Structures are given as structure tokens and as C-alpha cells.
C-alpha positions as CSV (number, residue, x, y, z in Angstrom):
1,M,-29.6,-52.2,-15.7
2,E,-29.1,-52.6,-11.9
3,K,-29.7,-49.3,-10.0
4,V,-26.2,-49.1,-8.6
5,L,-26.4,-45.2,-8.7
6,E,-29.8,-44.8,-7.2
7,K,-30.2,-41.5,-5.4
8,R,-26.8,-40.3,-6.7
9,V,-26.4,-36.9,-8.4
10,A,-24.0,-36.5,-11.3
11,L,-22.7,-33.6,-13.4
12,V,-21.5,-34.6,-16.9
13,T,-19.9,-32.1,-19.3
14,G,-19.9,-32.4,-23.0
15,A,-23.1,-34.5,-22.6
16,A,-25.1,-33.6,-25.7
17,S,-23.4,-36.2,-27.8
18,G,-20.7,-38.8,-28.0
19,I,-19.1,-40.3,-24.8
20,G,-20.7,-37.7,-22.6
21,Q,-24.2,-38.4,-23.7
22,A,-23.6,-42.2,-23.4
23,I,-22.3,-41.7,-19.8
24,A,-25.3,-39.5,-18.9
25,H,-27.7,-42.0,-20.3
26,A,-26.0,-44.9,-18.5
27,F,-26.1,-43.0,-15.3
28,L,-29.8,-42.4,-15.7
29,D,-30.4,-46.1,-16.4
30,A,-28.4,-46.9,-13.2
31,G,-30.7,-44.7,-11.1
32,A,-28.9,-41.4,-10.9
33,E,-30.1,-37.9,-11.6
34,V,-27.9,-36.0,-14.0
35,L,-27.1,-32.4,-14.8
36,A,-25.9,-32.6,-18.4
37,V,-23.9,-29.7,-19.7
38,D,-22.8,-28.9,-23.3
39,R,-22.2,-25.8,-25.4
40,S,-24.3,-27.5,-28.1
41,A,-28.1,-27.8,-28.0
42,F,-29.6,-31.0,-26.5
43,S,-32.0,-33.2,-28.4
44,A,-35.7,-32.9,-27.7
45,E,-35.6,-36.5,-26.5
46,D,-32.9,-35.7,-23.9
47,A,-34.8,-32.6,-22.8
48,R,-37.8,-34.9,-21.9
49,R,-35.9,-37.7,-20.2
50,P,-36.9,-38.1,-16.5
51,G,-34.0,-37.4,-14.2
52,L,-32.0,-35.5,-16.8
53,V,-31.5,-31.8,-16.4
54,T,-30.0,-30.2,-19.5
55,M,-28.0,-27.0,-19.5
56,Q,-26.6,-25.4,-22.6
57,A,-23.5,-23.5,-21.6
58,D,-20.0,-22.7,-22.9
59,L,-17.6,-23.7,-20.2
60,T,-15.0,-21.3,-21.4
61,A,-17.3,-18.3,-20.9
62,P,-16.7,-16.1,-17.8
63,G,-18.7,-17.3,-14.8
64,A,-19.9,-20.4,-16.6
65,V,-18.3,-22.9,-14.2
66,E,-19.7,-21.0,-11.2
67,Q,-23.2,-20.9,-12.7
68,I,-23.2,-24.6,-13.5
69,L,-22.2,-25.6,-10.0
70,K,-24.7,-23.1,-8.5
71,T,-27.4,-24.8,-10.5
72,A,-26.4,-28.2,-9.1
73,G,-26.2,-26.8,-5.6
74,E,-29.6,-25.1,-5.7
75,R,-31.3,-28.1,-7.1
76,W,-29.7,-30.9,-5.1
77,G,-27.5,-29.4,-2.4
78,R,-24.8,-31.8,-3.2
79,L,-22.9,-33.6,-6.0
80,D,-21.9,-37.2,-5.9
81,V,-20.2,-37.6,-9.3
82,L,-18.3,-35.1,-11.5
83,V,-17.5,-36.4,-15.0
84,N,-15.1,-34.0,-16.8
85,N,-15.7,-35.1,-20.4
86,A,-15.8,-32.0,-22.5
87,G,-12.9,-31.7,-24.8
88,V,-11.4,-30.9,-28.2
89,A,-8.9,-32.7,-30.4
90,P,-7.4,-30.4,-33.0
91,Y,-5.0,-31.9,-35.5
92,A,-2.0,-29.6,-36.4
93,L,1.7,-30.3,-36.9
94,L,3.9,-28.3,-34.6
95,E,4.8,-25.7,-37.2
96,E,1.1,-25.1,-37.8
97,T,0.1,-24.9,-34.2
98,S,-0.7,-21.3,-33.3
99,D,-0.6,-19.9,-29.8
100,A,-4.3,-19.5,-30.0
101,L,-4.9,-23.1,-30.9
102,W,-2.6,-24.3,-28.1
103,D,-4.1,-22.0,-25.5
104,Q,-7.7,-23.0,-26.4
105,T,-6.9,-26.7,-26.3
106,V,-5.2,-26.4,-22.9
107,L,-8.1,-24.3,-21.6
108,I,-10.8,-26.7,-22.6
109,N,-9.0,-30.0,-22.1
110,L,-7.0,-29.3,-18.9
111,T,-7.7,-25.9,-17.2
112,L,-11.5,-26.5,-17.1
113,V,-11.0,-29.9,-15.6
114,F,-9.0,-28.2,-12.8
115,R,-11.6,-25.4,-12.4
116,L,-14.6,-27.7,-12.3
117,S,-12.9,-30.1,-9.9
118,R,-11.9,-27.2,-7.6
119,G,-15.3,-25.6,-7.8
120,A,-17.2,-28.8,-7.2
121,L,-15.3,-29.7,-4.1
122,P,-17.7,-28.1,-1.6
123,L,-20.6,-30.1,-3.2
124,L,-18.6,-33.3,-3.4
125,K,-17.7,-33.0,0.3
126,S,-21.4,-33.1,1.0
127,S,-21.6,-36.5,-0.6
128,K,-21.0,-39.8,1.2
129,A,-19.4,-41.2,-1.9
130,G,-17.8,-38.4,-3.9
131,R,-16.4,-39.3,-7.3
132,I,-14.4,-37.4,-9.9
133,I,-14.1,-39.2,-13.3
134,N,-11.9,-37.6,-15.9
135,I,-12.1,-38.6,-19.5
136,G,-8.5,-38.7,-20.8
137,S,-7.1,-40.7,-23.7
138,V,-4.7,-43.4,-24.6
139,M,-2.6,-40.3,-25.7
140,S,-1.8,-39.8,-22.0
141,S,0.5,-42.8,-22.4
142,F,2.2,-41.8,-25.6
143,G,2.3,-39.1,-28.3
144,S,1.5,-38.8,-32.0
145,A,2.4,-36.4,-34.8
146,G,-0.1,-33.7,-35.2
147,L,-1.5,-34.0,-31.8
148,S,1.0,-32.2,-29.6
149,A,-1.5,-29.9,-28.0
150,Y,-4.1,-32.6,-27.4
151,A,-1.6,-35.2,-26.1
152,T,0.0,-32.7,-23.8
153,T,-3.4,-31.8,-22.2
154,K,-4.2,-35.5,-21.8
155,H,-0.9,-36.2,-20.1
156,G,-1.8,-33.2,-17.8
157,V,-5.2,-34.6,-17.0
158,A,-3.6,-37.9,-16.0
159,G,-1.2,-36.1,-13.6
160,L,-4.0,-33.9,-12.2
161,T,-6.2,-37.0,-11.6
162,K,-3.4,-38.7,-9.5
163,C,-2.9,-35.5,-7.5
164,L,-6.7,-35.2,-6.9
165,A,-6.8,-38.8,-5.7
166,S,-4.0,-38.1,-3.2
167,E,-5.4,-34.8,-1.9
168,L,-9.1,-35.6,-1.8
169,G,-9.0,-39.1,-0.3
170,Q,-9.2,-37.6,3.2
171,Y,-12.8,-36.5,2.3
172,G,-13.8,-39.9,0.9
173,I,-13.6,-38.6,-2.6
174,T,-12.0,-40.8,-5.3
175,A,-10.5,-39.5,-8.6
176,N,-10.0,-41.8,-11.6
177,L,-9.2,-41.5,-15.3
178,I,-10.8,-43.3,-18.3
179,Q,-8.5,-43.5,-21.3
180,P,-10.5,-44.2,-24.4
181,G,-8.8,-45.4,-27.6
182,A,-10.2,-44.7,-31.1
183,V,-13.9,-44.1,-30.4
184,V,-16.4,-42.8,-33.0
185,T,-17.7,-39.5,-31.7
186,G,-18.6,-36.1,-33.2
187,I,-15.0,-35.1,-33.0
188,T,-13.6,-38.2,-34.8
189,R,-16.5,-39.3,-37.0
190,D,-15.6,-37.3,-40.1
191,A,-12.0,-38.3,-39.9
192,F,-12.9,-42.0,-39.9
193,A,-15.5,-41.5,-42.6
194,Q,-13.3,-39.5,-45.0
195,D,-9.9,-41.2,-44.5
196,D,-10.1,-45.0,-45.2
197,A,-6.5,-45.5,-44.3
198,F,-6.9,-43.7,-41.0
199,R,-9.9,-45.8,-40.1
200,T,-8.3,-49.0,-41.2
201,F,-5.2,-48.3,-39.2
202,W,-7.1,-47.9,-36.0
203,E,-9.4,-50.8,-36.7
204,A,-6.3,-53.0,-37.3
205,K,-4.5,-51.6,-34.3
206,A,-7.2,-52.8,-31.9
207,A,-6.9,-56.4,-30.9
208,L,-10.7,-56.6,-31.2
209,G,-10.5,-55.4,-34.8
210,R,-13.0,-52.5,-34.6
211,L,-13.4,-48.9,-33.6
212,G,-14.9,-48.1,-30.2
213,Q,-18.3,-46.6,-29.6
214,P,-19.4,-44.3,-26.8
215,D,-21.4,-47.1,-25.3
216,D,-18.1,-49.0,-24.8
217,I,-16.9,-46.3,-22.4
218,A,-20.1,-45.6,-20.4
219,P,-20.1,-48.8,-18.3
220,V,-16.6,-48.1,-17.0
221,A,-17.9,-44.7,-15.8
222,V,-20.9,-46.4,-14.1
223,F,-18.5,-48.7,-12.3
224,L,-16.2,-45.9,-11.2
225,A,-19.2,-44.0,-9.9
226,S,-20.6,-46.9,-8.0
227,D,-20.0,-48.3,-4.5
228,G,-18.1,-51.2,-6.2
229,A,-15.3,-48.7,-6.9
230,G,-15.2,-47.2,-3.5
231,F,-11.5,-48.3,-2.9
232,V,-10.4,-47.4,-6.4
233,S,-8.6,-44.1,-6.8
234,G,-5.8,-42.5,-8.7
235,Q,-6.1,-45.1,-11.5
236,G,-6.3,-44.9,-15.3
237,F,-8.5,-47.3,-17.2
238,I,-7.6,-47.9,-20.8
239,V,-10.6,-48.8,-22.9
240,D,-9.2,-49.2,-26.4
241,G,-10.1,-52.7,-27.6
242,G,-6.5,-53.9,-26.8
243,A,-4.9,-51.4,-29.2
244,V,-2.1,-50.2,-26.8
245,Q,-0.9,-53.6,-25.9
246,K,-1.2,-55.2,-29.3
247,P,2.2,-55.8,-31.0
């Protein structure tokens, strides 16, 4: 891969598996150094990868956001790219959605995106090409039964991204949103494996006739982090195999 992110420093949350891991690996291949954060343990292979600094931390814990950003600041003194990827996708019909489930989904999927973006701002201002890349969902364009908490947070992330783009452009910082469709990750893998009808529905819904993989999302993040996207901000990029537009 061309080293389009050479000498860049990136922070990727939810990076021990799935889309976050694929983005972290793609950033490394493009020449960046990466602080990869996840509440789950990282593989031994990731722990040994040159340029990859792994940090096991629960973002919801008091002081966790501050400690993560302090780690980045002490090691590099700046941050070029923030990828807010960590998230949850609980399925519950409205009548079954407790206050605790709602609050936890909003905290992880939306509030932490806000906190990390706000907290990272001093470091991003030290970059000559600051980037915020939020991982949203095609659910920020529509809704679905059983996903009221999830879809609401993804609508919120879309709105927050646009506001960040408007507010932070004066510092040369861009903010964009990637909206994956049905992608096989740790969150979705069991549902696709256990429910043939569910898997078949999403495969058929995609114009390309298949489910997405984390490696389908990572190149879009590399582009948005690169100089080639220096005049792109406040935009959402749907990566769903043509599912949304298919009749």
C-alpha cells in the first residue's frame, strides 16, 4: 500500500477486532503510527506489530478518555487522526428497551464520540492535517424495528459530525462519517450465522449480493485520513454494497 499516512499519528477505538482492527491495520500499512484502544484484549500478533501501540481500556470508566488522550500526548505530542469506532448494537423492541439499555447505548455510541472529539481537540490542533472520522451506520439514514436505541445514536453521530466539521474547519480539522451497511463483525457475526433468513435478507438487499467485511470499510478511512481528502468535510460515506439505493 502507498504510504499516504506516513508520519501520521492515529487513535482508533474499538480496535481489537472488526472494523476498528481493519482500520488500524490499514493505517499501519499506509505508514501511520496507531494507538489502538479496546475494552477487550488484543491478540499477541497485534501487540507485536511495529507502529501499533495497544491499550486495553473501558471507555465508559471514569477518567478513561482522559488517560487515553494523555497516553497519545505523552508519546507523540500530537494527534493527526481520531477514529471513533467503538460501539454497541443491542436489539430490543421498544417495549423491551429498558432505561439502562437506552442509556448505555447512548453513552457508548454517541456521548463517548463527543467526549473523545472534545478531549482530542488540543492534540488535533497540533496537527497540520487533523482528521475526525466517525463510524456511523446506514441506520443514520433510516430506522428499523428493534433498533431504536442504536439508530437514534447513529442519527446523533451524523449530526455531531456535521457540527464538528462546521466548527473545527477554522483549525484545518475535517470531520467525516463512514456509514457501513451489513458488515460481518463480532457484533453481527452470530446473528448472521444463526439466522439464515436475516443473513439472506441483507445479502439480497445489497446490489453486490453479499455481506460486507471490515476490510471493505478500512480503505475509506485511509482516504479520509489522507491528504487526498483535505477538502472533504462534513460528509457521510455510505459503504453498503449498494443496499440503500437498491429498489
